[in-house]
TIMARZA-403270 format. One record per residue (C-alpha): residue number from 1; residue in three letters; y, x, z. Coordinates in Angstrom, 2 decimals, always signed. Layout:
% residues N
{NUM,ALA,{Y,X,Z}}
...
***
This chain:
% residues 323
{1,PHE,{+14.80,+84.35,+102.49}}
{2,TRP,{+17.80,+86.70,+103.42}}
{3,PRO,{+20.13,+84.97,+104.94}}
{4,ARG,{+23.40,+83.43,+103.10}}
{5,ARG,{+26.49,+85.64,+103.35}}
{6,ARG,{+29.45,+83.73,+104.59}}
{7,ARG,{+32.54,+84.11,+101.94}}
{8,VAL,{+35.24,+85.23,+103.62}}
{9,PRO,{+38.59,+83.52,+102.11}}
{10,THR,{+41.00,+85.63,+100.70}}
{11,MET,{+44.55,+85.15,+98.94}}
{12,LEU,{+43.47,+85.25,+95.63}}
{13,SER,{+40.78,+82.27,+96.82}}
{14,PHE,{+43.51,+80.63,+98.30}}
{15,ALA,{+45.69,+80.55,+95.08}}
{16,ARG,{+42.66,+79.32,+92.87}}
{17,ALA,{+42.01,+76.62,+95.46}}
{18,ALA,{+45.73,+75.66,+95.11}}
{19,ALA,{+45.71,+75.24,+91.18}}
{20,ALA,{+42.39,+73.64,+90.99}}
{21,GLY,{+43.17,+70.57,+93.20}}
{22,PRO,{+45.97,+68.24,+92.94}}
{23,SER,{+46.52,+68.14,+96.45}}
{24,ARG,{+49.28,+68.89,+99.35}}
{25,SER,{+48.62,+72.29,+99.25}}
{26,VAL,{+49.99,+72.06,+95.25}}
{27,ILE,{+53.20,+70.46,+96.58}}
{28,LEU,{+53.58,+72.86,+98.98}}
{29,ALA,{+53.44,+75.59,+96.55}}
{30,THR,{+55.81,+74.12,+94.21}}
{31,THR,{+58.00,+73.85,+97.37}}
{32,ARG,{+58.86,+77.08,+98.38}}
{33,LEU,{+61.49,+79.37,+97.75}}
{34,PRO,{+62.58,+79.75,+93.82}}
{35,ASP,{+61.02,+82.43,+91.67}}
{36,ALA,{+64.33,+84.54,+90.89}}
{37,VAL,{+62.95,+87.13,+93.05}}
{38,VAL,{+59.11,+88.37,+93.00}}
{39,ARG,{+57.58,+89.34,+95.94}}
{40,GLY,{+57.73,+93.33,+94.79}}
{41,GLU,{+60.93,+92.72,+93.63}}
{42,ARG,{+62.23,+91.27,+96.74}}
{43,ASN,{+60.44,+94.07,+98.67}}
{44,ALA,{+62.13,+96.93,+96.58}}
{45,SER,{+65.40,+94.81,+97.22}}
{46,LEU,{+64.98,+95.27,+100.87}}
{47,LYS,{+64.07,+98.74,+100.71}}
{48,GLN,{+67.54,+99.68,+98.68}}
{49,LEU,{+69.30,+97.67,+101.01}}
{50,ARG,{+67.89,+100.00,+104.06}}
{51,ILE,{+68.40,+103.04,+101.90}}
{52,ARG,{+72.16,+101.87,+101.43}}
{53,LEU,{+73.05,+100.99,+104.89}}
{54,ALA,{+71.72,+104.15,+106.20}}
{55,ALA,{+73.89,+106.01,+103.57}}
{56,VAL,{+76.72,+103.84,+104.75}}
{57,LYS,{+76.52,+104.54,+108.47}}
{58,SER,{+75.92,+108.61,+107.57}}
{59,ILE,{+79.54,+108.11,+106.17}}
{60,GLN,{+80.94,+106.49,+108.91}}
{61,ARG,{+80.07,+109.44,+111.42}}
{62,ILE,{+81.51,+111.87,+108.59}}
{63,THR,{+84.63,+110.01,+108.96}}
{64,LYS,{+84.85,+109.30,+112.38}}
{65,THR,{+84.30,+113.51,+113.09}}
{66,MET,{+86.86,+113.78,+110.44}}
{67,LYS,{+89.44,+111.72,+112.26}}
{68,MET,{+88.71,+113.02,+115.56}}
{69,VAL,{+89.22,+116.67,+114.01}}
{70,ALA,{+92.45,+116.11,+112.36}}
{71,ALA,{+93.67,+114.26,+115.89}}
{72,ALA,{+92.57,+117.87,+117.65}}
{73,LYS,{+94.52,+119.76,+114.85}}
{74,LEU,{+97.63,+117.25,+114.80}}
{75,LYS,{+98.62,+118.62,+118.47}}
{76,GLY,{+98.64,+121.93,+117.66}}
{77,PHE,{+100.61,+121.49,+113.93}}
{78,GLN,{+103.34,+119.68,+115.95}}
{79,GLY,{+103.98,+122.39,+118.03}}
{80,ARG,{+104.50,+124.62,+115.43}}
{81,MET,{+106.48,+122.29,+113.23}}
{82,PHE,{+108.76,+121.62,+116.14}}
{83,GLU,{+109.42,+125.45,+116.67}}
{84,ALA,{+109.92,+125.91,+113.10}}
{85,ARG,{+112.44,+123.12,+113.02}}
{86,PRO,{+115.54,+124.90,+113.73}}
{87,LEU,{+115.38,+128.11,+112.09}}
{88,GLY,{+115.06,+125.97,+108.77}}
{89,ASP,{+118.25,+123.75,+110.45}}
{90,THR,{+119.98,+126.72,+110.94}}
{91,ILE,{+119.45,+128.25,+107.87}}
{92,GLU,{+120.31,+124.91,+105.87}}
{93,HIS,{+123.58,+124.79,+107.95}}
{94,MET,{+124.36,+128.67,+107.20}}
{95,VAL,{+124.22,+128.28,+103.48}}
{96,GLN,{+126.38,+125.13,+103.56}}
{97,GLU,{+128.85,+127.59,+105.03}}
{98,ILE,{+129.08,+129.23,+101.44}}
{99,PRO,{+131.94,+127.04,+99.26}}
{100,ALA,{+130.66,+125.15,+96.49}}
{101,ALA,{+131.20,+126.22,+92.92}}
{102,PRO,{+133.85,+124.48,+91.32}}
{103,GLU,{+132.28,+121.11,+89.39}}
{104,GLU,{+133.72,+122.65,+85.70}}
{105,ASP,{+131.77,+126.23,+86.17}}
{106,VAL,{+128.55,+124.04,+86.89}}
{107,ALA,{+129.03,+121.68,+83.69}}
{108,ALA,{+129.42,+124.27,+81.58}}
{109,LYS,{+126.83,+126.53,+83.12}}
{110,ASP,{+123.05,+126.02,+81.78}}
{111,LEU,{+121.26,+126.34,+85.03}}
{112,THR,{+117.80,+126.91,+85.23}}
{113,HIS,{+115.90,+124.92,+87.90}}
{114,LEU,{+112.66,+125.99,+89.67}}
{115,ILE,{+110.90,+122.65,+91.22}}
{116,VAL,{+108.57,+124.13,+93.92}}
{117,PRO,{+106.26,+120.86,+95.25}}
{118,ILE,{+104.37,+121.78,+98.42}}
{119,THR,{+101.00,+119.90,+98.27}}
{120,SER,{+97.80,+120.43,+100.17}}
{121,ASP,{+94.72,+121.96,+99.15}}
{122,ARG,{+92.17,+119.44,+100.01}}
{123,GLY,{+91.88,+115.81,+99.94}}
{124,LEU,{+90.94,+112.85,+101.75}}
{125,CYS,{+94.52,+112.57,+102.81}}
{126,GLY,{+95.95,+109.39,+101.82}}
{127,GLY,{+98.77,+109.33,+99.01}}
{128,ILE,{+100.70,+112.60,+100.77}}
{129,ASN,{+99.59,+114.51,+97.41}}
{130,GLY,{+100.78,+111.78,+95.27}}
{131,ALA,{+104.21,+110.86,+96.80}}
{132,VAL,{+105.24,+114.69,+96.48}}
{133,ALA,{+103.86,+114.56,+92.49}}
{134,LYS,{+105.89,+111.59,+92.01}}
{135,ALA,{+108.78,+112.91,+93.23}}
{136,ALA,{+108.42,+116.02,+91.14}}
{137,LYS,{+107.51,+114.26,+87.94}}
{138,ALA,{+110.89,+112.14,+88.68}}
{139,LEU,{+113.01,+115.23,+89.13}}
{140,LEU,{+111.41,+116.87,+85.57}}
{141,ASN,{+112.60,+113.74,+83.75}}
{142,ASP,{+115.95,+113.53,+85.20}}
{143,THR,{+116.74,+117.45,+85.21}}
{144,PRO,{+118.38,+118.51,+82.59}}
{145,GLY,{+117.92,+122.34,+80.93}}
{146,GLU,{+115.55,+125.10,+81.66}}
{147,LYS,{+112.85,+123.93,+84.22}}
{148,THR,{+110.20,+125.85,+85.48}}
{149,VAL,{+107.15,+125.10,+88.21}}
{150,ALA,{+106.08,+126.88,+91.30}}
{151,ILE,{+103.03,+124.54,+92.55}}
{152,ILE,{+101.97,+125.35,+96.25}}
{153,GLY,{+98.50,+124.04,+97.10}}
{154,ASN,{+95.58,+123.52,+95.20}}
{155,LYS,{+95.86,+119.85,+94.65}}
{156,GLY,{+99.47,+119.56,+93.05}}
{157,GLU,{+97.97,+121.33,+89.48}}
{158,ALA,{+95.69,+118.41,+88.81}}
{159,LEU,{+98.33,+116.14,+89.64}}
{160,LEU,{+100.75,+117.41,+87.06}}
{161,LYS,{+98.83,+119.56,+84.44}}
{162,ARG,{+98.44,+116.42,+82.36}}
{163,THR,{+101.83,+114.98,+82.04}}
{164,HIS,{+104.45,+118.78,+82.94}}
{165,GLY,{+101.47,+121.39,+82.29}}
{166,GLN,{+103.93,+123.17,+79.87}}
{167,HIS,{+106.19,+123.42,+82.94}}
{168,ILE,{+104.26,+124.96,+85.43}}
{169,THR,{+104.36,+128.90,+85.76}}
{170,LYS,{+103.23,+129.64,+88.68}}
{171,ILE,{+100.13,+128.16,+91.07}}
{172,PHE,{+99.92,+129.37,+95.08}}
{173,SER,{+96.34,+128.59,+95.79}}
{174,ASP,{+94.34,+128.12,+99.48}}
{175,VAL,{+97.36,+128.40,+101.11}}
{176,TYR,{+96.41,+126.77,+104.55}}
{177,VAL,{+92.93,+128.57,+104.85}}
{178,ASN,{+94.86,+130.56,+107.10}}
{179,PRO,{+96.93,+129.70,+109.92}}
{180,THR,{+100.94,+129.40,+108.51}}
{181,SER,{+103.16,+132.37,+109.23}}
{182,PHE,{+106.48,+133.28,+107.98}}
{183,ALA,{+104.56,+136.65,+106.76}}
{184,LEU,{+102.62,+134.35,+104.28}}
{185,ALA,{+106.28,+132.55,+103.34}}
{186,SER,{+107.82,+136.03,+102.58}}
{187,GLU,{+105.01,+136.74,+100.11}}
{188,ILE,{+105.48,+133.47,+98.32}}
{189,ALA,{+109.38,+133.82,+98.35}}
{190,GLU,{+109.23,+137.37,+97.25}}
{191,GLU,{+106.98,+136.64,+94.49}}
{192,LEU,{+109.16,+133.53,+93.37}}
{193,VAL,{+112.43,+136.07,+93.06}}
{194,LYS,{+110.54,+138.44,+91.50}}
{195,THR,{+108.54,+136.41,+89.05}}
{196,THR,{+110.92,+133.32,+88.31}}
{197,LYS,{+114.56,+133.70,+86.70}}
{198,TYR,{+116.19,+130.45,+88.36}}
{199,ASP,{+119.71,+129.37,+89.39}}
{200,LYS,{+118.77,+126.29,+91.92}}
{201,ALA,{+115.36,+125.59,+93.67}}
{202,SER,{+114.53,+122.74,+94.85}}
{203,ILE,{+111.41,+122.30,+97.29}}
{204,ILE,{+109.53,+119.08,+97.88}}
{205,PHE,{+107.64,+118.49,+100.41}}
{206,ASN,{+106.39,+115.58,+103.45}}
{207,LYS,{+108.63,+115.30,+106.34}}
{208,PHE,{+107.03,+114.23,+109.20}}
{209,LYS,{+107.64,+111.50,+111.18}}
{210,SER,{+105.08,+110.13,+113.17}}
{211,ALA,{+101.47,+110.24,+113.50}}
{212,ILE,{+101.68,+106.89,+111.22}}
{213,ALA,{+104.78,+107.96,+109.00}}
{214,TYR,{+106.30,+110.60,+106.28}}
{215,ASP,{+109.03,+111.10,+104.09}}
{216,THR,{+109.31,+112.53,+100.91}}
{217,MET,{+111.88,+115.25,+101.00}}
{218,ILE,{+113.81,+117.31,+98.12}}
{219,GLU,{+115.89,+120.55,+99.61}}
{220,GLU,{+117.66,+122.21,+97.26}}
{221,ILE,{+119.06,+126.44,+97.63}}
{222,GLU,{+120.56,+128.39,+94.87}}
{223,SER,{+119.78,+132.06,+94.01}}
{224,ALA,{+121.36,+135.05,+94.63}}
{225,ASP,{+122.85,+135.47,+91.36}}
{226,ALA,{+124.17,+131.82,+91.52}}
{227,MET,{+125.98,+132.60,+94.96}}
{228,GLU,{+127.89,+136.01,+94.19}}
{229,ASP,{+130.78,+134.18,+92.77}}
{230,ARG,{+131.01,+131.92,+95.44}}
{231,LEU,{+131.36,+135.07,+98.87}}
{232,ALA,{+135.45,+135.35,+98.64}}
{233,VAL,{+135.31,+132.96,+101.62}}
{234,PHE,{+132.18,+133.25,+103.07}}
{235,GLY,{+133.06,+137.37,+103.85}}
{236,GLU,{+136.34,+136.22,+105.46}}
{237,LYS,{+134.28,+134.17,+107.74}}
{238,PHE,{+131.39,+136.47,+109.00}}
{239,GLU,{+131.98,+140.19,+110.11}}
{240,PHE,{+129.30,+142.50,+109.09}}
{241,ASP,{+127.81,+145.99,+110.61}}
{242,ASP,{+128.23,+147.92,+107.37}}
{243,GLU,{+130.30,+148.00,+104.18}}
{244,PHE,{+129.78,+144.53,+102.97}}
{245,SER,{+127.80,+144.55,+99.42}}
{246,GLU,{+127.79,+141.19,+97.36}}
{247,SER,{+124.99,+141.59,+95.41}}
{248,LEU,{+122.77,+143.23,+97.96}}
{249,HIS,{+123.42,+141.21,+101.04}}
{250,MET,{+123.14,+137.75,+98.86}}
{251,ASN,{+120.09,+138.91,+97.44}}
{252,ASP,{+118.74,+139.69,+100.93}}
{253,MET,{+120.20,+136.58,+102.04}}
{254,MET,{+119.14,+134.56,+99.35}}
{255,GLN,{+115.72,+135.61,+99.72}}
{256,PHE,{+115.35,+135.53,+103.63}}
{257,CYS,{+116.88,+131.70,+103.12}}
{258,LEU,{+114.23,+130.51,+101.18}}
{259,ALA,{+111.42,+132.39,+103.01}}
{260,SER,{+112.78,+130.18,+105.96}}
{261,LYS,{+113.01,+127.14,+104.14}}
{262,ILE,{+109.50,+127.67,+102.61}}
{263,TYR,{+107.93,+128.53,+106.14}}
{264,SER,{+109.68,+125.36,+108.14}}
{265,ARG,{+108.36,+123.22,+104.94}}
{266,LEU,{+105.00,+124.33,+105.08}}
{267,LEU,{+104.52,+123.13,+108.34}}
{268,GLU,{+106.07,+120.08,+107.45}}
{269,SER,{+104.17,+119.47,+105.12}}
{270,ALA,{+100.68,+120.61,+107.00}}
{271,THR,{+101.92,+118.58,+109.89}}
{272,ALA,{+102.20,+115.49,+107.48}}
{273,GLU,{+98.96,+116.12,+106.01}}
{274,THR,{+97.21,+116.03,+109.25}}
{275,SER,{+98.43,+113.09,+110.45}}
{276,ALA,{+98.01,+111.11,+107.02}}
{277,ARG,{+94.17,+112.62,+106.76}}
{278,MET,{+93.56,+111.01,+110.62}}
{279,GLN,{+94.91,+107.66,+109.61}}
{280,ALA,{+93.04,+107.80,+105.85}}
{281,MET,{+89.62,+108.74,+108.31}}
{282,GLU,{+90.48,+105.95,+110.68}}
{283,ASN,{+91.00,+103.46,+107.32}}
{284,ALA,{+87.73,+104.75,+105.75}}
{285,THR,{+85.62,+104.41,+109.53}}
{286,LYS,{+86.64,+100.73,+109.78}}
{287,ASN,{+85.93,+100.05,+105.84}}
{288,CYS,{+82.21,+101.31,+106.82}}
{289,GLY,{+81.99,+98.93,+109.89}}
{290,GLU,{+82.86,+96.17,+107.68}}
{291,MET,{+80.20,+97.09,+105.26}}
{292,ILE,{+77.77,+97.74,+107.71}}
{293,SER,{+77.94,+94.20,+108.98}}
{294,LYS,{+77.79,+93.11,+105.86}}
{295,LEU,{+74.79,+94.84,+104.81}}
{296,THR,{+73.24,+94.51,+108.21}}
{297,LEU,{+73.16,+90.32,+107.33}}
{298,GLN,{+72.38,+90.91,+103.64}}
{299,MET,{+68.92,+92.62,+104.78}}
{300,ASN,{+68.54,+89.97,+107.43}}
{301,LYS,{+68.52,+87.52,+104.83}}
{302,ALA,{+65.98,+89.34,+102.45}}
{303,ARG,{+63.80,+90.30,+105.17}}
{304,GLN,{+63.45,+86.47,+106.47}}
{305,ALA,{+63.00,+85.74,+103.04}}
{306,VAL,{+60.32,+87.40,+102.73}}
{307,ILE,{+59.00,+86.69,+105.93}}
{308,THR,{+59.12,+82.52,+104.67}}
{309,GLN,{+57.70,+83.18,+101.47}}
{310,GLU,{+54.62,+84.91,+103.17}}
{311,LEU,{+54.35,+82.17,+105.47}}
{312,GLY,{+54.18,+79.54,+102.72}}
{313,GLU,{+51.59,+81.64,+100.55}}
{314,ILE,{+49.54,+81.45,+103.92}}
{315,VAL,{+49.58,+77.68,+104.61}}
{316,SER,{+49.32,+76.72,+101.39}}
{317,GLY,{+45.89,+78.66,+101.04}}
{318,ALA,{+45.04,+77.42,+104.36}}
{319,ALA,{+45.52,+73.59,+103.46}}
{320,ALA,{+43.62,+74.07,+100.19}}
{321,VAL,{+40.86,+75.79,+101.87}}
{322,ALA,{+40.71,+72.37,+104.55}}
{323,GLU,{+40.26,+70.17,+101.89}}
***
């Protein structure tokens, strides 16, 4: 006779033995982890946790890199901003030398207002664009008369189009693709003067204070047509090389003032945007670190539960075979 083959116990035989005899192995089988998570589902959950953990780690690397890039750019923006600030302050001082119009004339005249919110072209910079949009909405609601809006930056359109889309007449997109220059500001000012008739312009921008703070400001500047009636005192205070022509010189001067203001305020907004992006990416990196810690703990618990489940099955089957 051929020798009888020895049967090797399998997991199926262990399970049958455990179900057949009312022994200690049955008690072990019934005292294992609850059946809320089956072994296949537990492995799938563990795989999902690993995928999610890898995704969060990848996002953390991206946010950390963006923070470092923003920190490197901030120094250059600050240098150009501090160099341009005297230009904007000098223009503001020169405009203030022109005497203000009488209040009764201003009240009797229906003014046309031009609102110029300066926003960014890209997101991921905190609430810096939301602050400009909030100030623009408040100004639009509080300003009487005819109003037009010319937006600088891509993000301003999405924030203002739904509620005040009927006032938007001009959008300057991709302003920050190339480094901000006075030539770019002059083109924007010339386009505004040619395409928009206004009496008073309000520029809304974020003024840089520090690496973690900025203020949303509103600066007003009047058009050349509105300033012609107020040049008597201005012509007496300043000397001109050639014959003073009120309309010609005032038109050129106010366009230069508008371009100078736009240039300095573009640099202010770009610096505030870069600092806000650096702060936002730092917070995002910290949040990713906290999420990685929680996911790692959760994954370790799931992996330990799988190991405990398998050990319980092995011990149960071995005890059943032994009895």
